[in-house]
mmJSON file of the N, C-alpha and C atoms, coordinates in Angstrom:
{"data_MODEL":{"atom_site":{
"group_PDB":["ATOM","ATOM","ATOM","ATOM","ATOM","ATOM","ATOM","ATOM","ATOM","ATOM","ATOM","ATOM","ATOM","ATOM","ATOM","ATOM","ATOM","ATOM","ATOM","ATOM","ATOM","ATOM","ATOM","ATOM","ATOM","ATOM","ATOM","ATOM","ATOM","ATOM","ATOM","ATOM","ATOM","ATOM","ATOM","ATOM","ATOM","ATOM","ATOM","ATOM","ATOM","ATOM","ATOM","ATOM","ATOM","ATOM","ATOM","ATOM","ATOM","ATOM","ATOM","ATOM","ATOM","ATOM","ATOM","ATOM","ATOM","ATOM","ATOM","ATOM","ATOM","ATOM","ATOM","ATOM","ATOM","ATOM","ATOM","ATOM","ATOM","ATOM","ATOM","ATOM","ATOM","ATOM","ATOM","ATOM","ATOM","ATOM","ATOM","ATOM","ATOM","ATOM","ATOM","ATOM","ATOM","ATOM","ATOM","ATOM","ATOM","ATOM","ATOM","ATOM","ATOM","ATOM","ATOM","ATOM","ATOM","ATOM","ATOM","ATOM","ATOM","ATOM","ATOM","ATOM","ATOM","ATOM","ATOM","ATOM","ATOM","ATOM","ATOM","ATOM","ATOM","ATOM","ATOM","ATOM","ATOM","ATOM","ATOM","ATOM","ATOM","ATOM","ATOM","ATOM","ATOM","ATOM","ATOM","ATOM","ATOM","ATOM","ATOM","ATOM","ATOM","ATOM","ATOM","ATOM","ATOM","ATOM","ATOM","ATOM","ATOM","ATOM","ATOM","ATOM","ATOM","ATOM","ATOM","ATOM","ATOM","ATOM","ATOM","ATOM","ATOM","ATOM","ATOM","ATOM","ATOM","ATOM","ATOM","ATOM","ATOM","ATOM","ATOM","ATOM","ATOM","ATOM","ATOM","ATOM","ATOM","ATOM","ATOM","ATOM","ATOM","ATOM","ATOM","ATOM","ATOM","ATOM","ATOM","ATOM","ATOM","ATOM","ATOM","ATOM","ATOM","ATOM","ATOM","ATOM","ATOM","ATOM","ATOM","ATOM","ATOM","ATOM","ATOM","ATOM","ATOM","ATOM","ATOM","ATOM","ATOM","ATOM","ATOM","ATOM","ATOM","ATOM","ATOM","ATOM","ATOM","ATOM","ATOM","ATOM","ATOM","ATOM","ATOM","ATOM","ATOM","ATOM","ATOM","ATOM","ATOM","ATOM","ATOM","ATOM","ATOM","ATOM","ATOM","ATOM"],
"id":[1,2,3,4,5,6,7,8,9,10,11,12,13,14,15,16,17,18,19,20,21,22,23,24,25,26,27,28,29,30,31,32,33,34,35,36,37,38,39,40,41,42,43,44,45,46,47,48,49,50,51,52,53,54,55,56,57,58,59,60,61,62,63,64,65,66,67,68,69,70,71,72,73,74,75,76,77,78,79,80,81,82,83,84,85,86,87,88,89,90,91,92,93,94,95,96,97,98,99,100,101,102,103,104,105,106,107,108,109,110,111,112,113,114,115,116,117,118,119,120,121,122,123,124,125,126,127,128,129,130,131,132,133,134,135,136,137,138,139,140,141,142,143,144,145,146,147,148,149,150,151,152,153,154,155,156,157,158,159,160,161,162,163,164,165,166,167,168,169,170,171,172,173,174,175,176,177,178,179,180,181,182,183,184,185,186,187,188,189,190,191,192,193,194,195,196,197,198,199,200,201,202,203,204,205,206,207,208,209,210,211,212,213,214,215,216,217,218,219,220,221,222,223,224,225,226,227,228],
"type_symbol":["N","C","C","N","C","C","N","C","C","N","C","C","N","C","C","N","C","C","N","C","C","N","C","C","N","C","C","N","C","C","N","C","C","N","C","C","N","C","C","N","C","C","N","C","C","N","C","C","N","C","C","N","C","C","N","C","C","N","C","C","N","C","C","N","C","C","N","C","C","N","C","C","N","C","C","N","C","C","N","C","C","N","C","C","N","C","C","N","C","C","N","C","C","N","C","C","N","C","C","N","C","C","N","C","C","N","C","C","N","C","C","N","C","C","N","C","C","N","C","C","N","C","C","N","C","C","N","C","C","N","C","C","N","C","C","N","C","C","N","C","C","N","C","C","N","C","C","N","C","C","N","C","C","N","C","C","N","C","C","N","C","C","N","C","C","N","C","C","N","C","C","N","C","C","N","C","C","N","C","C","N","C","C","N","C","C","N","C","C","N","C","C","N","C","C","N","C","C","N","C","C","N","C","C","N","C","C","N","C","C","N","C","C","N","C","C","N","C","C","N","C","C","N","C","C","N","C","C"],
"label_atom_id":["N","CA","C","N","CA","C","N","CA","C","N","CA","C","N","CA","C","N","CA","C","N","CA","C","N","CA","C","N","CA","C","N","CA","C","N","CA","C","N","CA","C","N","CA","C","N","CA","C","N","CA","C","N","CA","C","N","CA","C","N","CA","C","N","CA","C","N","CA","C","N","CA","C","N","CA","C","N","CA","C","N","CA","C","N","CA","C","N","CA","C","N","CA","C","N","CA","C","N","CA","C","N","CA","C","N","CA","C","N","CA","C","N","CA","C","N","CA","C","N","CA","C","N","CA","C","N","CA","C","N","CA","C","N","CA","C","N","CA","C","N","CA","C","N","CA","C","N","CA","C","N","CA","C","N","CA","C","N","CA","C","N","CA","C","N","CA","C","N","CA","C","N","CA","C","N","CA","C","N","CA","C","N","CA","C","N","CA","C","N","CA","C","N","CA","C","N","CA","C","N","CA","C","N","CA","C","N","CA","C","N","CA","C","N","CA","C","N","CA","C","N","CA","C","N","CA","C","N","CA","C","N","CA","C","N","CA","C","N","CA","C","N","CA","C","N","CA","C","N","CA","C","N","CA","C","N","CA","C","N","CA","C","N","CA","C"],
"label_alt_id":[null,null,null,null,null,null,null,null,null,null,null,null,null,null,null,null,null,null,null,null,null,null,null,null,null,null,null,null,null,null,null,null,null,null,null,null,null,null,null,null,null,null,null,null,null,null,null,null,null,null,null,null,null,null,null,null,null,null,null,null,null,null,null,null,null,null,null,null,null,null,null,null,null,null,null,null,null,null,null,null,null,null,null,null,null,null,null,null,null,null,null,null,null,null,null,null,null,null,null,null,null,null,null,null,null,null,null,null,null,null,null,null,null,null,null,null,null,null,null,null,null,null,null,null,null,null,null,null,null,null,null,null,null,null,null,null,null,null,null,null,null,null,null,null,null,null,null,null,null,null,null,null,null,null,null,null,null,null,null,null,null,null,null,null,null,null,null,null,null,null,null,null,null,null,null,null,null,null,null,null,null,null,null,null,null,null,null,null,null,null,null,null,null,null,null,null,null,null,null,null,null,null,null,null,null,null,null,null,null,null,null,null,null,null,null,null,null,null,null,null,null,null,null,null,null,null,null,null],
"label_comp_id":["UNK","UNK","UNK","UNK","UNK","UNK","UNK","UNK","UNK","UNK","UNK","UNK","UNK","UNK","UNK","UNK","UNK","UNK","UNK","UNK","UNK","UNK","UNK","UNK","UNK","UNK","UNK","UNK","UNK","UNK","UNK","UNK","UNK","UNK","UNK","UNK","UNK","UNK","UNK","UNK","UNK","UNK","UNK","UNK","UNK","UNK","UNK","UNK","UNK","UNK","UNK","UNK","UNK","UNK","UNK","UNK","UNK","UNK","UNK","UNK","UNK","UNK","UNK","UNK","UNK","UNK","UNK","UNK","UNK","UNK","UNK","UNK","UNK","UNK","UNK","UNK","UNK","UNK","UNK","UNK","UNK","UNK","UNK","UNK","UNK","UNK","UNK","UNK","UNK","UNK","UNK","UNK","UNK","UNK","UNK","UNK","UNK","UNK","UNK","UNK","UNK","UNK","UNK","UNK","UNK","UNK","UNK","UNK","UNK","UNK","UNK","UNK","UNK","UNK","UNK","UNK","UNK","UNK","UNK","UNK","UNK","UNK","UNK","UNK","UNK","UNK","UNK","UNK","UNK","UNK","UNK","UNK","UNK","UNK","UNK","UNK","UNK","UNK","UNK","UNK","UNK","UNK","UNK","UNK","UNK","UNK","UNK","UNK","UNK","UNK","UNK","UNK","UNK","UNK","UNK","UNK","UNK","UNK","UNK","UNK","UNK","UNK","UNK","UNK","UNK","UNK","UNK","UNK","UNK","UNK","UNK","UNK","UNK","UNK","UNK","UNK","UNK","UNK","UNK","UNK","UNK","UNK","UNK","UNK","UNK","UNK","UNK","UNK","UNK","UNK","UNK","UNK","UNK","UNK","UNK","UNK","UNK","UNK","UNK","UNK","UNK","UNK","UNK","UNK","UNK","UNK","UNK","UNK","UNK","UNK","UNK","UNK","UNK","UNK","UNK","UNK","UNK","UNK","UNK","UNK","UNK","UNK","UNK","UNK","UNK","UNK","UNK","UNK"],
"label_asym_id":["A","A","A","A","A","A","A","A","A","A","A","A","A","A","A","A","A","A","A","A","A","A","A","A","A","A","A","A","A","A","A","A","A","A","A","A","A","A","A","A","A","A","A","A","A","A","A","A","A","A","A","A","A","A","A","A","A","A","A","A","A","A","A","A","A","A","A","A","A","A","A","A","A","A","A","A","A","A","A","A","A","A","A","A","A","A","A","A","A","A","A","A","A","A","A","A","A","A","A","A","A","A","A","A","A","A","A","A","A","A","A","A","A","A","A","A","A","A","A","A","A","A","A","A","A","A","A","A","A","A","A","A","A","A","A","A","A","A","A","A","A","A","A","A","A","A","A","A","A","A","A","A","A","A","A","A","A","A","A","A","A","A","A","A","A","A","A","A","A","A","A","A","A","A","A","A","A","A","A","A","A","A","A","A","A","A","A","A","A","A","A","A","A","A","A","A","A","A","A","A","A","A","A","A","A","A","A","A","A","A","A","A","A","A","A","A","A","A","A","A","A","A","A","A","A","A","A","A"],
"label_entity_id":["1","1","1","1","1","1","1","1","1","1","1","1","1","1","1","1","1","1","1","1","1","1","1","1","1","1","1","1","1","1","1","1","1","1","1","1","1","1","1","1","1","1","1","1","1","1","1","1","1","1","1","1","1","1","1","1","1","1","1","1","1","1","1","1","1","1","1","1","1","1","1","1","1","1","1","1","1","1","1","1","1","1","1","1","1","1","1","1","1","1","1","1","1","1","1","1","1","1","1","1","1","1","1","1","1","1","1","1","1","1","1","1","1","1","1","1","1","1","1","1","1","1","1","1","1","1","1","1","1","1","1","1","1","1","1","1","1","1","1","1","1","1","1","1","1","1","1","1","1","1","1","1","1","1","1","1","1","1","1","1","1","1","1","1","1","1","1","1","1","1","1","1","1","1","1","1","1","1","1","1","1","1","1","1","1","1","1","1","1","1","1","1","1","1","1","1","1","1","1","1","1","1","1","1","1","1","1","1","1","1","1","1","1","1","1","1","1","1","1","1","1","1","1","1","1","1","1","1"],
"label_seq_id":[1,1,1,2,2,2,3,3,3,4,4,4,5,5,5,6,6,6,7,7,7,8,8,8,9,9,9,10,10,10,11,11,11,12,12,12,13,13,13,14,14,14,15,15,15,16,16,16,17,17,17,18,18,18,19,19,19,20,20,20,21,21,21,22,22,22,23,23,23,24,24,24,25,25,25,26,26,26,27,27,27,28,28,28,29,29,29,30,30,30,31,31,31,32,32,32,33,33,33,34,34,34,35,35,35,36,36,36,37,37,37,38,38,38,39,39,39,40,40,40,41,41,41,42,42,42,43,43,43,44,44,44,45,45,45,46,46,46,47,47,47,48,48,48,49,49,49,50,50,50,51,51,51,52,52,52,53,53,53,54,54,54,55,55,55,56,56,56,57,57,57,58,58,58,59,59,59,60,60,60,61,61,61,62,62,62,63,63,63,64,64,64,65,65,65,66,66,66,67,67,67,68,68,68,69,69,69,70,70,70,71,71,71,72,72,72,73,73,73,74,74,74,75,75,75,76,76,76],
"pdbx_PDB_ins_code":[null,null,null,null,null,null,null,null,null,null,null,null,null,null,null,null,null,null,null,null,null,null,null,null,null,null,null,null,null,null,null,null,null,null,null,null,null,null,null,null,null,null,null,null,null,null,null,null,null,null,null,null,null,null,null,null,null,null,null,null,null,null,null,null,null,null,null,null,null,null,null,null,null,null,null,null,null,null,null,null,null,null,null,null,null,null,null,null,null,null,null,null,null,null,null,null,null,null,null,null,null,null,null,null,null,null,null,null,null,null,null,null,null,null,null,null,null,null,null,null,null,null,null,null,null,null,null,null,null,null,null,null,null,null,null,null,null,null,null,null,null,null,null,null,null,null,null,null,null,null,null,null,null,null,null,null,null,null,null,null,null,null,null,null,null,null,null,null,null,null,null,null,null,null,null,null,null,null,null,null,null,null,null,null,null,null,null,null,null,null,null,null,null,null,null,null,null,null,null,null,null,null,null,null,null,null,null,null,null,null,null,null,null,null,null,null,null,null,null,null,null,null,null,null,null,null,null,null],
"Cartn_x":[27.113,26.508,24.838,24.164,22.642,22.251,21.535,21.033,19.63,18.795,17.373,16.765,15.806,15.153,13.921,14.165,12.965,11.892,12.101,11.055,10.262,10.207,9.523,8.13,7.069,5.761,5.267,5.699,5.055,5.513,6.488,7.134,6.456,5.579,5.022,3.525,3.044,1.581,0.789,1.537,0.87,0.464,1.378,1.159,-0.219,-0.247,-1.683,-2.81,-2.588,-3.683,-4.135,-3.093,-3.387,-4.032,-3.738,-4.511,-5.937,-6.283,-7.693,-8.378,-7.658,-8.273,-8.504,-7.518,-7.566,-8.785,-9.114,-10.086,-11.465,-11.518,-12.794,-13.029,-11.933,-12.167,-12.25,-12.202,-12.224,-13.287,-14.456,-15.64,-16.064,-15.246,-15.511,-14.849,-15.662,-15.363,-15.5,-14.613,-14.567,-14.526,-15.043,-15.036,-14.042,-13.798,-12.91,-11.945,-10.955,-10.046,-10.766,-11.657,-12.472,-13.269,-13.775,-14.542,-13.625,-12.373,-11.43,-10.955,-10.661,-10.121,-11.294,-12.493,-13.546,-13.757,-13.518,-13.659,-12.502,-11.4,-10.2,-10.412,-10.925,-11.104,-12.182,-13.183,-14.331,-13.893,-13.116,-12.484,-11.755,-10.791,-9.933,-10.83,-11.788,-12.521,-13.376,-13.686,-14.58,-13.558,-12.39,-11.425,-11.68,-12.071,-12.497,-11.199,-11.203,-10.221,-9.749,-10.748,-10.444,-9.613,-9.777,-9.007,-7.511,-7.363,-6.04,-5.408,-6.166,-5.549,-5.109,-5.944,-5.682,-4.262,-4.212,-2.861,-1.661,-1.765,-0.702,-0.43,-1.566,-1.267,-0.722,-0.799,-0.321,1.21,1.862,3.134,4.187,3.929,5.177,5.407,4.225,4.581,5.372,5.312,6.302,7.625,7.697,8.911,9.68,9.225,9.809,10.972,10.804,11.903,12.97,12.764,13.631,14.565,13.966,14.613,15.572,14.908,15.661,16.923,16.822,17.886,18.821,18.419,19.274,19.355,18.098,17.991,17.969,17.662,17.748,19.131,19.855,21.017,20.827,21.464,21.467,22.666,22.575,23.899,24.492,23.853,24.238,25.146],
"Cartn_y":[-9.326,-8.112,-8.231,-7.728,-7.857,-6.284,-6.125,-4.906,-4.979,-4.283,-4.412,-2.949,-2.992,-1.853,-1.619,-0.807,-0.663,0.307,0.968,1.983,1.251,-0.164,-0.839,-0.983,-0.404,-0.363,-1.745,-2.661,-4.104,-4.792,-4.233,-4.804,-4.007,-3.213,-2.219,-2.24,-3.02,-3.164,-1.838,-0.87,0.556,1.163,0.841,1.351,0.756,-0.524,-1.173,-0.763,-0.254,0.261,1.61,2.32,3.707,3.532,2.451,2.341,2.007,1.198,1.044,2.462,3.274,4.505,5.369,5.543,6.272,5.695,4.428,3.924,4.319,4.357,4.775,6.283,6.965,8.432,8.901,7.998,8.28,9.32,9.016,9.845,11.006,11.12,12.141,13.558,14.538,15.869,16.869,16.905,17.811,19.244,20.166,21.559,22.413,21.747,22.35,21.407,21.885,20.976,20.121,20.672,20.009,18.886,19.016,17.817,16.861,17.289,16.328,15.441,16.067,15.376,14.573,14.925,13.942,12.711,12.996,11.947,10.847,11.403,10.509,9.714,10.444,9.592,8.617,8.991,8.047,6.695,7.129,6.086,5.045,5.641,4.803,3.975,4.637,3.823,2.891,2.868,1.904,0.598,0.691,-0.454,-1.532,-2.635,-3.766,-4.571,-5.163,-5.773,-7.078,-7.538,-8.581,-8.153,-6.846,-6.246,-6.1,-5.699,-5.419,-6.904,-7.859,-9.268,-9.8,-9.388,-9.842,-9.224,-7.968,-7.397,-7.924,-8.269,-8.837,-10.336,-11.041,-12.446,-12.433,-11.273,-11.27,-10.968,-10.602,-9.98,-11.182,-12.363,-13.466,-13.542,-13.471,-13.739,-12.756,-11.425,-10.624,-10.608,-10.887,-10.802,-12.133,-13.227,-14.566,-14.454,-13.807,-13.791,-12.863,-11.846,-10.848,-11.726,-12.282,-13.179,-14.229,-14.797,-15.925,-15.481,-14.266,-13.641,-12.828,-12.873,-12.14,-10.687,-10.228,-8.721,-8.369,-7.213,-6.691,-6.076,-6.563,-5.939,-4.474,-3.49,-2.233,-1.73,-0.762,-0.271,0.916,1.261,2.16,1.713],
"Cartn_z":[-0.269,0.151,-0.306,0.661,0.4,0.078,-0.933,-1.313,-1.354,-0.707,-0.845,-1.285,-2.243,-2.608,-1.663,-0.676,0.321,-0.178,-1.177,-1.792,-2.885,-2.978,-3.872,-3.561,-4.286,-4.024,-3.71,-4.512,-4.445,-3.15,-2.384,-1.186,-0.027,-0.183,0.811,0.83,1.95,2.004,2.167,2.781,2.914,1.536,0.48,-0.865,-1.315,-1.159,-1.539,-0.799,0.527,1.345,0.809,0.399,-0.048,-1.447,-2.26,-3.509,-3.163,-2.233,-1.669,-1.455,-0.658,-0.316,-1.601,-2.41,-3.633,-4.598,-4.575,-5.312,-4.713,-3.482,-2.716,-2.932,-3.087,-3.278,-4.674,-5.594,-7.072,-7.544,-6.964,-7.299,-6.326,-5.383,-4.47,-4.981,-4.793,-5.357,-4.155,-3.209,-2.185,-2.57,-1.986,-2.285,-1.254,-0.126,0.959,1.31,2.181,2.797,3.802,4.545,5.562,5.003,3.71,2.875,2.56,1.998,1.756,2.862,4.017,5.111,5.657,5.63,6.093,5.288,3.824,2.782,2.929,3.266,3.455,4.763,5.885,7.163,6.789,6.194,5.94,5.095,4.134,3.186,4.052,4.88,5.821,6.787,7.297,8.281,7.614,6.308,5.731,5.19,5.365,5.165,6.19,5.618,6.669,7.273,8.324,8.793,7.888,7.103,6.195,4.892,4.701,3.519,4.092,5.486,5.881,5.929,6.455,6.611,5.188,4.297,2.88,2.371,2.668,2.324,3.025,4.298,4.964,4.556,4.259,3.736,2.425,1.535,0.239,0.365,1.32,1.405,1.118,1.597,1.217,-0.128,-1.035,-2.379,-3.084,-2.923,-3.669,-2.845,-1.586,-0.809,-1.112,-1.495,-1.725,-2.633,-3.957,-4.876,-4.372,-3.467,-3.119,-1.965,-1.11,-0.113,-0.819,-1.696,-2.42,-3.113,-3.786,-4.416,-3.498,-2.19,-1.188,-1.387,-1.962,-2.144,-3.727,-3.953,-5.22,-5.574,-6.625,-6.65,-7.556,-7.2,-7.856,-8.415,-9.27,-9.829,-8.918,-7.803,-6.999,-5.762],
"occupancy":[1.0,1.0,1.0,1.0,1.0,1.0,1.0,1.0,1.0,1.0,1.0,1.0,1.0,1.0,1.0,1.0,1.0,1.0,1.0,1.0,1.0,1.0,1.0,1.0,1.0,1.0,1.0,1.0,1.0,1.0,1.0,1.0,1.0,1.0,1.0,1.0,1.0,1.0,1.0,1.0,1.0,1.0,1.0,1.0,1.0,1.0,1.0,1.0,1.0,1.0,1.0,1.0,1.0,1.0,1.0,1.0,1.0,1.0,1.0,1.0,1.0,1.0,1.0,1.0,1.0,1.0,1.0,1.0,1.0,1.0,1.0,1.0,1.0,1.0,1.0,1.0,1.0,1.0,1.0,1.0,1.0,1.0,1.0,1.0,1.0,1.0,1.0,1.0,1.0,1.0,1.0,1.0,1.0,1.0,1.0,1.0,1.0,1.0,1.0,1.0,1.0,1.0,1.0,1.0,1.0,1.0,1.0,1.0,1.0,1.0,1.0,1.0,1.0,1.0,1.0,1.0,1.0,1.0,1.0,1.0,1.0,1.0,1.0,1.0,1.0,1.0,1.0,1.0,1.0,1.0,1.0,1.0,1.0,1.0,1.0,1.0,1.0,1.0,1.0,1.0,1.0,1.0,1.0,1.0,1.0,1.0,1.0,1.0,1.0,1.0,1.0,1.0,1.0,1.0,1.0,1.0,1.0,1.0,1.0,1.0,1.0,1.0,1.0,1.0,1.0,1.0,1.0,1.0,1.0,1.0,1.0,1.0,1.0,1.0,1.0,1.0,1.0,1.0,1.0,1.0,1.0,1.0,1.0,1.0,1.0,1.0,1.0,1.0,1.0,1.0,1.0,1.0,1.0,1.0,1.0,1.0,1.0,1.0,1.0,1.0,1.0,1.0,1.0,1.0,1.0,1.0,1.0,1.0,1.0,1.0,1.0,1.0,1.0,1.0,1.0,1.0,1.0,1.0,1.0,1.0,1.0,1.0,1.0,1.0,1.0,1.0,1.0,1.0],
"B_iso_or_equiv":[0.0,0.0,0.0,0.0,0.0,0.0,0.0,0.0,0.0,0.0,0.0,0.0,0.0,0.0,0.0,0.0,0.0,0.0,0.0,0.0,0.0,0.0,0.0,0.0,0.0,0.0,0.0,0.0,0.0,0.0,0.0,0.0,0.0,0.0,0.0,0.0,0.0,0.0,0.0,0.0,0.0,0.0,0.0,0.0,0.0,0.0,0.0,0.0,0.0,0.0,0.0,0.0,0.0,0.0,0.0,0.0,0.0,0.0,0.0,0.0,0.0,0.0,0.0,0.0,0.0,0.0,0.0,0.0,0.0,0.0,0.0,0.0,0.0,0.0,0.0,0.0,0.0,0.0,0.0,0.0,0.0,0.0,0.0,0.0,0.0,0.0,0.0,0.0,0.0,0.0,0.0,0.0,0.0,0.0,0.0,0.0,0.0,0.0,0.0,0.0,0.0,0.0,0.0,0.0,0.0,0.0,0.0,0.0,0.0,0.0,0.0,0.0,0.0,0.0,0.0,0.0,0.0,0.0,0.0,0.0,0.0,0.0,0.0,0.0,0.0,0.0,0.0,0.0,0.0,0.0,0.0,0.0,0.0,0.0,0.0,0.0,0.0,0.0,0.0,0.0,0.0,0.0,0.0,0.0,0.0,0.0,0.0,0.0,0.0,0.0,0.0,0.0,0.0,0.0,0.0,0.0,0.0,0.0,0.0,0.0,0.0,0.0,0.0,0.0,0.0,0.0,0.0,0.0,0.0,0.0,0.0,0.0,0.0,0.0,0.0,0.0,0.0,0.0,0.0,0.0,0.0,0.0,0.0,0.0,0.0,0.0,0.0,0.0,0.0,0.0,0.0,0.0,0.0,0.0,0.0,0.0,0.0,0.0,0.0,0.0,0.0,0.0,0.0,0.0,0.0,0.0,0.0,0.0,0.0,0.0,0.0,0.0,0.0,0.0,0.0,0.0,0.0,0.0,0.0,0.0,0.0,0.0,0.0,0.0,0.0,0.0,0.0,0.0],
"pdbx_formal_charge":[null,null,null,null,null,null,null,null,null,null,null,null,null,null,null,null,null,null,null,null,null,null,null,null,null,null,null,null,null,null,null,null,null,null,null,null,null,null,null,null,null,null,null,null,null,null,null,null,null,null,null,null,null,null,null,null,null,null,null,null,null,null,null,null,null,null,null,null,null,null,null,null,null,null,null,null,null,null,null,null,null,null,null,null,null,null,null,null,null,null,null,null,null,null,null,null,null,null,null,null,null,null,null,null,null,null,null,null,null,null,null,null,null,null,null,null,null,null,null,null,null,null,null,null,null,null,null,null,null,null,null,null,null,null,null,null,null,null,null,null,null,null,null,null,null,null,null,null,null,null,null,null,null,null,null,null,null,null,null,null,null,null,null,null,null,null,null,null,null,null,null,null,null,null,null,null,null,null,null,null,null,null,null,null,null,null,null,null,null,null,null,null,null,null,null,null,null,null,null,null,null,null,null,null,null,null,null,null,null,null,null,null,null,null,null,null,null,null,null,null,null,null,null,null,null,null,null,null],
"auth_seq_id":[1,1,1,2,2,2,3,3,3,4,4,4,5,5,5,6,6,6,7,7,7,8,8,8,9,9,9,10,10,10,11,11,11,12,12,12,13,13,13,14,14,14,15,15,15,16,16,16,17,17,17,18,18,18,19,19,19,20,20,20,21,21,21,22,22,22,23,23,23,24,24,24,25,25,25,26,26,26,27,27,27,28,28,28,29,29,29,30,30,30,31,31,31,32,32,32,33,33,33,34,34,34,35,35,35,36,36,36,37,37,37,38,38,38,39,39,39,40,40,40,41,41,41,42,42,42,43,43,43,44,44,44,45,45,45,46,46,46,47,47,47,48,48,48,49,49,49,50,50,50,51,51,51,52,52,52,53,53,53,54,54,54,55,55,55,56,56,56,57,57,57,58,58,58,59,59,59,60,60,60,61,61,61,62,62,62,63,63,63,64,64,64,65,65,65,66,66,66,67,67,67,68,68,68,69,69,69,70,70,70,71,71,71,72,72,72,73,73,73,74,74,74,75,75,75,76,76,76],
"auth_comp_id":["UNK","UNK","UNK","UNK","UNK","UNK","UNK","UNK","UNK","UNK","UNK","UNK","UNK","UNK","UNK","UNK","UNK","UNK","UNK","UNK","UNK","UNK","UNK","UNK","UNK","UNK","UNK","UNK","UNK","UNK","UNK","UNK","UNK","UNK","UNK","UNK","UNK","UNK","UNK","UNK","UNK","UNK","UNK","UNK","UNK","UNK","UNK","UNK","UNK","UNK","UNK","UNK","UNK","UNK","UNK","UNK","UNK","UNK","UNK","UNK","UNK","UNK","UNK","UNK","UNK","UNK","UNK","UNK","UNK","UNK","UNK","UNK","UNK","UNK","UNK","UNK","UNK","UNK","UNK","UNK","UNK","UNK","UNK","UNK","UNK","UNK","UNK","UNK","UNK","UNK","UNK","UNK","UNK","UNK","UNK","UNK","UNK","UNK","UNK","UNK","UNK","UNK","UNK","UNK","UNK","UNK","UNK","UNK","UNK","UNK","UNK","UNK","UNK","UNK","UNK","UNK","UNK","UNK","UNK","UNK","UNK","UNK","UNK","UNK","UNK","UNK","UNK","UNK","UNK","UNK","UNK","UNK","UNK","UNK","UNK","UNK","UNK","UNK","UNK","UNK","UNK","UNK","UNK","UNK","UNK","UNK","UNK","UNK","UNK","UNK","UNK","UNK","UNK","UNK","UNK","UNK","UNK","UNK","UNK","UNK","UNK","UNK","UNK","UNK","UNK","UNK","UNK","UNK","UNK","UNK","UNK","UNK","UNK","UNK","UNK","UNK","UNK","UNK","UNK","UNK","UNK","UNK","UNK","UNK","UNK","UNK","UNK","UNK","UNK","UNK","UNK","UNK","UNK","UNK","UNK","UNK","UNK","UNK","UNK","UNK","UNK","UNK","UNK","UNK","UNK","UNK","UNK","UNK","UNK","UNK","UNK","UNK","UNK","UNK","UNK","UNK","UNK","UNK","UNK","UNK","UNK","UNK","UNK","UNK","UNK","UNK","UNK","UNK"],
"auth_asym_id":["A","A","A","A","A","A","A","A","A","A","A","A","A","A","A","A","A","A","A","A","A","A","A","A","A","A","A","A","A","A","A","A","A","A","A","A","A","A","A","A","A","A","A","A","A","A","A","A","A","A","A","A","A","A","A","A","A","A","A","A","A","A","A","A","A","A","A","A","A","A","A","A","A","A","A","A","A","A","A","A","A","A","A","A","A","A","A","A","A","A","A","A","A","A","A","A","A","A","A","A","A","A","A","A","A","A","A","A","A","A","A","A","A","A","A","A","A","A","A","A","A","A","A","A","A","A","A","A","A","A","A","A","A","A","A","A","A","A","A","A","A","A","A","A","A","A","A","A","A","A","A","A","A","A","A","A","A","A","A","A","A","A","A","A","A","A","A","A","A","A","A","A","A","A","A","A","A","A","A","A","A","A","A","A","A","A","A","A","A","A","A","A","A","A","A","A","A","A","A","A","A","A","A","A","A","A","A","A","A","A","A","A","A","A","A","A","A","A","A","A","A","A","A","A","A","A","A","A"],
"auth_atom_id":["N","CA","C","N","CA","C","N","CA","C","N","CA","C","N","CA","C","N","CA","C","N","CA","C","N","CA","C","N","CA","C","N","CA","C","N","CA","C","N","CA","C","N","CA","C","N","CA","C","N","CA","C","N","CA","C","N","CA","C","N","CA","C","N","CA","C","N","CA","C","N","CA","C","N","CA","C","N","CA","C","N","CA","C","N","CA","C","N","CA","C","N","CA","C","N","CA","C","N","CA","C","N","CA","C","N","CA","C","N","CA","C","N","CA","C","N","CA","C","N","CA","C","N","CA","C","N","CA","C","N","CA","C","N","CA","C","N","CA","C","N","CA","C","N","CA","C","N","CA","C","N","CA","C","N","CA","C","N","CA","C","N","CA","C","N","CA","C","N","CA","C","N","CA","C","N","CA","C","N","CA","C","N","CA","C","N","CA","C","N","CA","C","N","CA","C","N","CA","C","N","CA","C","N","CA","C","N","CA","C","N","CA","C","N","CA","C","N","CA","C","N","CA","C","N","CA","C","N","CA","C","N","CA","C","N","CA","C","N","CA","C","N","CA","C","N","CA","C","N","CA","C","N","CA","C","N","CA","C","N","CA","C","N","CA","C"],
"pdbx_PDB_model_num":[1,1,1,1,1,1,1,1,1,1,1,1,1,1,1,1,1,1,1,1,1,1,1,1,1,1,1,1,1,1,1,1,1,1,1,1,1,1,1,1,1,1,1,1,1,1,1,1,1,1,1,1,1,1,1,1,1,1,1,1,1,1,1,1,1,1,1,1,1,1,1,1,1,1,1,1,1,1,1,1,1,1,1,1,1,1,1,1,1,1,1,1,1,1,1,1,1,1,1,1,1,1,1,1,1,1,1,1,1,1,1,1,1,1,1,1,1,1,1,1,1,1,1,1,1,1,1,1,1,1,1,1,1,1,1,1,1,1,1,1,1,1,1,1,1,1,1,1,1,1,1,1,1,1,1,1,1,1,1,1,1,1,1,1,1,1,1,1,1,1,1,1,1,1,1,1,1,1,1,1,1,1,1,1,1,1,1,1,1,1,1,1,1,1,1,1,1,1,1,1,1,1,1,1,1,1,1,1,1,1,1,1,1,1,1,1,1,1,1,1,1,1,1,1,1,1,1,1]
}}}
């Protein structure tokens, strides 16, 4: 039986992408929903293709132990 923990942040490149967005927004202090929306959009737009490629390239490293173990065993 193979059990995978699909909600594991280290196995989800999108979580790492959100971390980049959050770091870019760390010093932003919007006063309105519109300012917040604009800041998030600007933060996302400033992510470079190289950063995305780096996230994708890093995925085999955390996935390898999971695939070698044939998944994460859980108590559920």
